[in-house]
KEKE-3310 file (N, C-alpha, C; in steps of 0.2 Angstrom, whole numbers, plus 5000, padded with zeros to 4 digits):
npx = (4857:4851:4859:4855:4852:4864:4872:4865:4867:4881:4882:4876:4884:4896:4892:4889:4902:4909:4902:4906:4920:4920:4915:4925:4936:4932:4931:4944:4950:4944:4949:4962:4961:4962:4951:4946:4952:4951:4963:4976:4982:4997:5004:4998:5001:5015:5017:5012:5020:5033:5032:5030:5042:5050:5050:5060:5056:5050:5044:5046:5036:5033:5022:5016:5005:5005:5006:4996:4992:4988:4977:4968:4967:4962:4951:4944:4942:4934:4936:4949:4949:4942:4951:4961:4955:4952:4965:4970:4962:4965:4979:4978:4972:4981:4991:4986:4980:4990:4999:5002:4995:4996:4991:5001:5000:4992:4995:5002:5007:5011:5017:5019:5023:5023:5034:5035:5038:5047:5042:5040:5044:5038:5024:5023:5025:5014:5005:5008:5003:4989:4986:4987:4976:4960:4948:4932:4921:4927:4931:4937:4949:4965:4980:4995:5003:5018:5030:5041:5052:5059:5068:5068:5077:5088:5094:5097:5100:5094:5081:5063:5062:5074:5072:5061:5066:5074:5065:5058:5068:5069:5057:5056:5065:5058:5048:5054:5054:5047:5039:5036:5039:5051:5065:5074:5091:5106:5117:5124:5113:5105:5096:5089:5089:5075:5069:5067:5072:5083:5074:5063:5045:5029:5020:5025)
npy = (5226:5212:5203:5190:5187:5190:5180:5169:5170:5169:5156:5149:5152:5146:5132:5131:5133:5122:5111:5114:5112:5098:5093:5097:5090:5077:5077:5080:5068:5059:5063:5058:5045:5031:5029:5017:5006:5010:5011:5021:5035:5038:5050:5052:5039:5040:5050:5044:5032:5036:5041:5029:5023:5027:5018:5004:4991:4991:4986:4987:4984:4980:4977:4969:4965:4951:4948:4957:4965:4955:4950:4960:4961:4948:4945:4957:4974:4976:4965:4966:4977:4972:4962:4971:4978:4967:4963:4974:4974:4962:4965:4976:4970:4961:4970:4977:4987:4994:4996:5003:5004:5007:5012:5014:5016:5010:4993:4992:4991:4997:4995:4997:4988:4983:4974:4966:4954:4947:4939:4942:4936:4924:4928:4936:4926:4918:4928:4930:4918:4919:4931:4925:4918:4915:4927:4928:4934:4934:4921:4915:4921:4920:4923:4929:4938:4947:4949:4960:4964:4973:4975:4988:4989:4983:4993:5006:5019:5023:5031:5032:5031:5025:5013:5008:5006:4996:4986:4985:4980:4968:4963:4962:4951:4942:4938:4929:4917:4903:4905:4918:4928:4939:4943:4958:4960:4961:4968:4981:4993:4989:4994:5005:5023:5027:5016:5005:4990:4987:4983:4978:4975:4981:4971:4959)
npz = (5100:5109:5123:5123:5110:5103:5109:5104:5090:5090:5095:5084:5074:5078:5078:5064:5059:5065:5058:5045:5047:5050:5038:5028:5033:5031:5017:5014:5019:5010:4998:5000:4998:4988:4975:4969:4977:4990:4998:5004:4995:4985:4990:5003:5009:5009:5019:5031:5031:5032:5045:5052:5050:5060:5069:5074:5071:5059:5043:5026:5012:4995:4983:4968:4955:4946:4928:4925:4914:4905:4912:4911:4897:4894:4902:4904:4909:4920:4927:4930:4939:4949:4954:4958:4969:4977:4980:4987:4998:5005:5007:5016:5027:5031:5035:5045:5059:5065:5055:5038:5022:5004:4988:4975:4962:4946:4946:4957:4974:4991:5007:5025:5039:5056:5064:5077:5083:5075:5064:5051:5039:5039:5039:5027:5018:5020:5016:5003:4997:5000:4993:4980:4978:4970:4966:4973:4966:4954:4948:4938:4935:4936:4944:4952:4965:4967:4980:4988:5001:5015:5029:5041:5051:5045:5037:5044:5041:5030:5020:5017:5002:4998:5004:4998:4985:4987:4991:4979:4971:4976:4974:4960:4959:4965:4956:4949:4956:4964:4975:4975:4984:4991:5001:5003:4998:5009:5004:4993:4985:4970:4962:4950:4949:4948:4955:4947:4941:4926:4912:4918:4917:4919:4916:4919)
capx = (4855:4852:4864:4853:4852:4871:4874:4862:4871:4888:4881:4874:4891:4901:4889:4891:4910:4910:4900:4911:4926:4920:4914:4931:4940:4930:4933:4951:4951:4942:4954:4968:4960:4961:4943:4945:4953:4950:4969:4979:4986:5004:5006:4996:5004:5021:5017:5011:5025:5039:5031:5031:5049:5054:5050:5065:5053:5046:5046:5043:5034:5031:5018:5014:5001:5009:5003:4990:4989:4985:4971:4964:4966:4958:4945:4941:4945:4930:4939:4955:4947:4940:4957:4965:4951:4953:4972:4971:4958:4969:4985:4977:4970:4987:4995:4983:4979:4997:5003:4999:4995:4994:4991:5006:4998:4992:4994:5007:5005:5016:5014:5024:5020:5027:5035:5038:5040:5051:5039:5038:5045:5032:5018:5023:5025:5007:5001:5009:4998:4983:4985:4986:4969:4955:4943:4926:4917:4930:4934:4941:4955:4971:4987:4999:5006:5025:5031:5048:5052:5065:5068:5070:5083:5094:5097:5094:5102:5091:5074:5058:5063:5079:5070:5056:5070:5077:5059:5057:5073:5068:5051:5058:5068:5053:5044:5057:5054:5040:5035:5034:5041:5059:5068:5079:5098:5109:5122:5122:5107:5107:5090:5090:5086:5068:5067:5066:5078:5082:5071:5057:5039:5023:5015:5029)
capy = (5219:5210:5198:5183:5187:5189:5173:5164:5171:5166:5148:5146:5153:5141:5126:5131:5132:5115:5107:5115:5108:5091:5092:5098:5085:5071:5078:5079:5061:5055:5064:5055:5038:5029:5028:5010:5001:5012:5012:5028:5037:5039:5055:5050:5033:5042:5053:5039:5027:5039:5041:5022:5020:5029:5011:5000:4985:4992:4982:4990:4979:4982:4971:4970:4960:4948:4947:4961:4967:4949:4949:4965:4959:4942:4945:4964:4979:4975:4959:4968:4981:4967:4959:4976:4979:4961:4963:4979:4972:4957:4968:4980:4966:4958:4975:4978:4994:4997:4998:5007:5001:5012:5011:5018:5017:5004:4987:4992:4993:4997:4994:4997:4984:4983:4967:4966:4947:4945:4934:4945:4932:4919:4932:4938:4920:4917:4933:4928:4913:4922:4935:4921:4915:4918:4931:4925:4937:4933:4914:4913:4925:4916:4926:4929:4944:4946:4953:4962:4967:4975:4977:4995:4988:4981:4999:5011:5026:5025:5034:5028:5030:5020:5006:5006:5004:4989:4981:4985:4975:4961:4961:4960:4945:4937:4936:4923:4912:4899:4908:4925:4933:4939:4949:4962:4958:4966:4972:4987:4994:4988:4996:5011:5029:5027:5011:5000:4987:4987:4977:4976:4978:4980:4966:4953)
capz = (5100:5116:5124:5121:5102:5102:5111:5099:5084:5091:5095:5077:5070:5080:5075:5057:5058:5067:5053:5040:5048:5049:5031:5025:5035:5027:5010:5013:5019:5004:4993:5001:4997:4981:4974:4967:4982:4997:5001:5004:4989:4986:4995:5010:5011:5010:5025:5036:5031:5035:5053:5055:5050:5066:5073:5071:5069:5053:5037:5020:5007:4989:4980:4961:4952:4940:4922:4926:4908:4903:4915:4908:4890:4893:4906:4904:4914:4926:4931:4933:4944:4955:4956:4962:4975:4982:4982:4992:5004:5008:5010:5021:5032:5033:5038:5052:5061:5067:5049:5033:5015:4999:4981:4972:4955:4942:4949:4962:4981:4996:5014:5030:5044:5062:5065:5084:5085:5070:5060:5045:5033:5038:5038:5020:5014:5020:5012:4996:4995:5000:4987:4974:4978:4965:4969:4973:4961:4947:4949:4932:4935:4940:4944:4958:4967:4969:4985:4990:5007:5018:5036:5043:5055:5041:5034:5048:5039:5024:5021:5013:4995:4997:5006:4993:4980:4989:4991:4972:4968:4979:4971:4954:4959:4967:4950:4946:4961:4964:4981:4973:4989:4992:5005:5000:5000:5013:5000:4990:4981:4963:4958:4946:4953:4949:4958:4943:4938:4919:4909:4921:4914:4923:4914:4920)
cpx = (4856:4857:4862:4853:4860:4874:4871:4866:4878:4887:4880:4881:4896:4899:4891:4898:4912:4908:4904:4917:4926:4919:4921:4936:4938:4932:4940:4953:4950:4947:4961:4967:4959:4954:4942:4946:4952:4957:4971:4982:4993:5007:5004:4999:5011:5022:5017:5017:5031:5038:5032:5038:5053:5054:5055:5062:5049:5048:5042:5042:5031:5028:5016:5011:5004:5004:4996:4987:4986:4978:4966:4962:4961:4951:4941:4943:4941:4933:4946:4954:4945:4946:4961:4962:4952:4960:4973:4968:4962:4976:4984:4975:4976:4992:4992:4983:4986:5001:4999:5000:4993:4994:4996:5004:4997:4991:4999:5005:5011:5013:5020:5020:5025:5028:5039:5040:5044:5049:5037:5039:5040:5025:5018:5022:5017:5003:5002:5004:4991:4981:4984:4980:4964:4950:4936:4921:4920:4934:4938:4948:4960:4977:4990:5001:5013:5026:5039:5047:5058:5064:5071:5077:5089:5098:5094:5096:5098:5084:5070:5060:5068:5076:5065:5060:5072:5071:5058:5062:5071:5061:5052:5061:5063:5049:5047:5057:5047:5036:5033:5035:5048:5060:5073:5086:5101:5115:5120:5116:5109:5101:5092:5087:5079:5065:5065:5072:5077:5079:5064:5051:5034:5019:5019:5025)
cpy = (5216:5204:5191:5182:5186:5182:5168:5164:5168:5158:5145:5147:5147:5134:5125:5130:5124:5110:5108:5112:5101:5089:5092:5092:5078:5072:5077:5072:5057:5057:5060:5047:5036:5026:5021:5005:5003:5013:5019:5029:5037:5044:5054:5044:5036:5045:5048:5034:5030:5040:5034:5020:5023:5023:5007:4993:4986:4988:4985:4984:4983:4976:4973:4964:4957:4947:4951:4963:4961:4948:4954:4963:4953:4942:4952:4968:4978:4970:4962:4973:4977:4964:4964:4977:4973:4961:4968:4977:4967:4960:4972:4976:4963:4963:4977:4986:4998:4998:5002:5004:5007:5009:5016:5020:5011:4998:4986:4995:4993:4997:4995:4993:4984:4976:4966:4959:4944:4939:4937:4940:4927:4923:4934:4932:4918:4922:4932:4923:4915:4927:4932:4918:4918:4922:4928:4927:4936:4926:4912:4916:4922:4920:4926:4937:4944:4952:4954:4965:4968:4977:4984:4994:4986:4987:5005:5018:5028:5027:5029:5026:5025:5013:5004:5003:4997:4984:4980:4980:4968:4958:4958:4953:4940:4934:4930:4917:4909:4903:4915:4930:4933:4945:4952:4960:4963:4970:4979:4987:4994:4992:5003:5017:5029:5021:5005:4997:4987:4981:4975:4979:4976:4974:4959:4949)
cpz = (5107:5117:5122:5114:5100:5104:5106:5093:5085:5091:5088:5073:5072:5078:5068:5055:5060:5061:5047:5041:5047:5042:5027:5027:5032:5020:5009:5014:5013:4999:4993:5000:4990:4980:4972:4973:4989:5001:5000:4997:4990:4991:5002:5013:5013:5017:5031:5037:5034:5043:5056:5055:5055:5071:5070:5069:5063:5048:5031:5015:5001:4986:4973:4958:4946:4934:4922:4919:4904:4905:4912:4901:4889:4896:4906:4910:4921:4931:4934:4939:4950:4958:4961:4969:4980:4985:4988:4998:5008:5011:5016:5027:5035:5037:5045:5053:5063:5061:5044:5026:5010:4992:4977:4965:4951:4947:4955:4969:4985:5002:5019:5036:5050:5064:5072:5086:5080:5066:5053:5039:5033:5037:5030:5016:5014:5016:5005:4993:4995:4994:4980:4973:4973:4969:4968:4967:4954:4948:4943:4931:4939:4939:4951:4959:4970:4974:4986:4996:5010:5025:5037:5046:5051:5038:5038:5046:5033:5025:5017:5006:4994:4999:5001:4987:4981:4989:4984:4969:4970:4976:4964:4954:4961:4961:4947:4950:4962:4970:4979:4979:4990:4996:5002:5003:5005:5010:4998:4986:4974:4959:4955:4951:4953:4952:4954:4940:4930:4916:4912:4918:4919:4922:4916:4925)
residu = (MET:SER:THR:VAL:ALA:LEU:THR:LEU:ILE:ALA:ALA:LEU:TRP:ALA:ALA:GLY:TRP:ALA:VAL:GLN:THR:VAL:TRP:MET:SER:ARG:ARG:LEU:ARG:THR:ALA:ARG:ARG:ASP:PRO:LEU:THR:GLY:LEU:TRP:THR:ARG:ASP:ALA:PHE:THR:ARG:GLN:ALA:ARG:ARG:LEU:LEU:ARG:ASN:ARG:HIS:ALA:VAL:VAL:VAL:LEU:ALA:ASP:VAL:ASP:ARG:PHE:LYS:GLN:VAL:ASN:ASP:THR:HIS:GLY:HIS:ALA:ALA:GLY:ASP:THR:LEU:LEU:ALA:ALA:THR:ALA:ALA:ARG:LEU:ALA:HIS:ALA:VAL:GLY:ARG:SER:GLY:VAL:ALA:GLY:ARG:LEU:GLY:GLY:ASP:GLU:PHE:ALA:ALA:VAL:LEU:ILE:ASP:ARG:ASP:GLY:THR:ALA:ALA:ASP:GLN:LEU:ALA:VAL:LEU:GLY:ARG:ILE:LEU:ALA:ARG:PRO:VAL:GLU:THR:ALA:PRO:ASP:VAL:HIS:THR:SER:VAL:SER:LEU:GLY:TRP:VAL:ARG:ARG:ALA:ASP:HIS:PRO:ASP:GLU:GLY:LEU:SER:ALA:LEU:LEU:ARG:ARG:ALA:ASP:GLU:ALA:MET:TYR:ALA:ALA:LYS:ARG:THR:PRO:SER:ASN:VAL:ARG:ARG:ALA:ALA:LEU:GLY:ARG:LEU:LEU:ALA:SER:VAL:THR:GLY:ARG:ARG:PRO:GLY:ARG:ARG:ASN:THR:ALA)
# end
């Protein structure tokens, strides 16, 4: 076989391998995205969140749609899906490219944002109001989203799981406040091992 033929075969093989690599990369990226909201799935979020927690300015946020079961029962699952997609889009926009947002499952979302200027409290208060706005395509659906958050710097020795439990505890408390936003306390962690306070229900 001539040198030219061998070179051509090698070039075609390399091109085919490159196409295959790009295809596999896209398939893998798609598999790591939640199909409804486009946010990262739990596993993909966890990997990126742990990387971001190396930054002392990181803030962990947990968000939960209030009365979501009631929305589904009253307006139908299509309206519920629209609400989840809108919540995800608004959360991702607030987090920005420097952070990460993911859907943990159901109506629960998590995010890690980088708060370099110390304005997380104000940003999340604004976000809470934005998340409560009706969706244009489902104007009859009225609900809110409770947010719990914790600063990485407040608990430098804790990992993502513990910080999420603290944010979960704060979120549970936020459901009982008018603002629906609560920062985690600095004291000991009261949440259960699974990150759920006793008596908490997803429909709250």
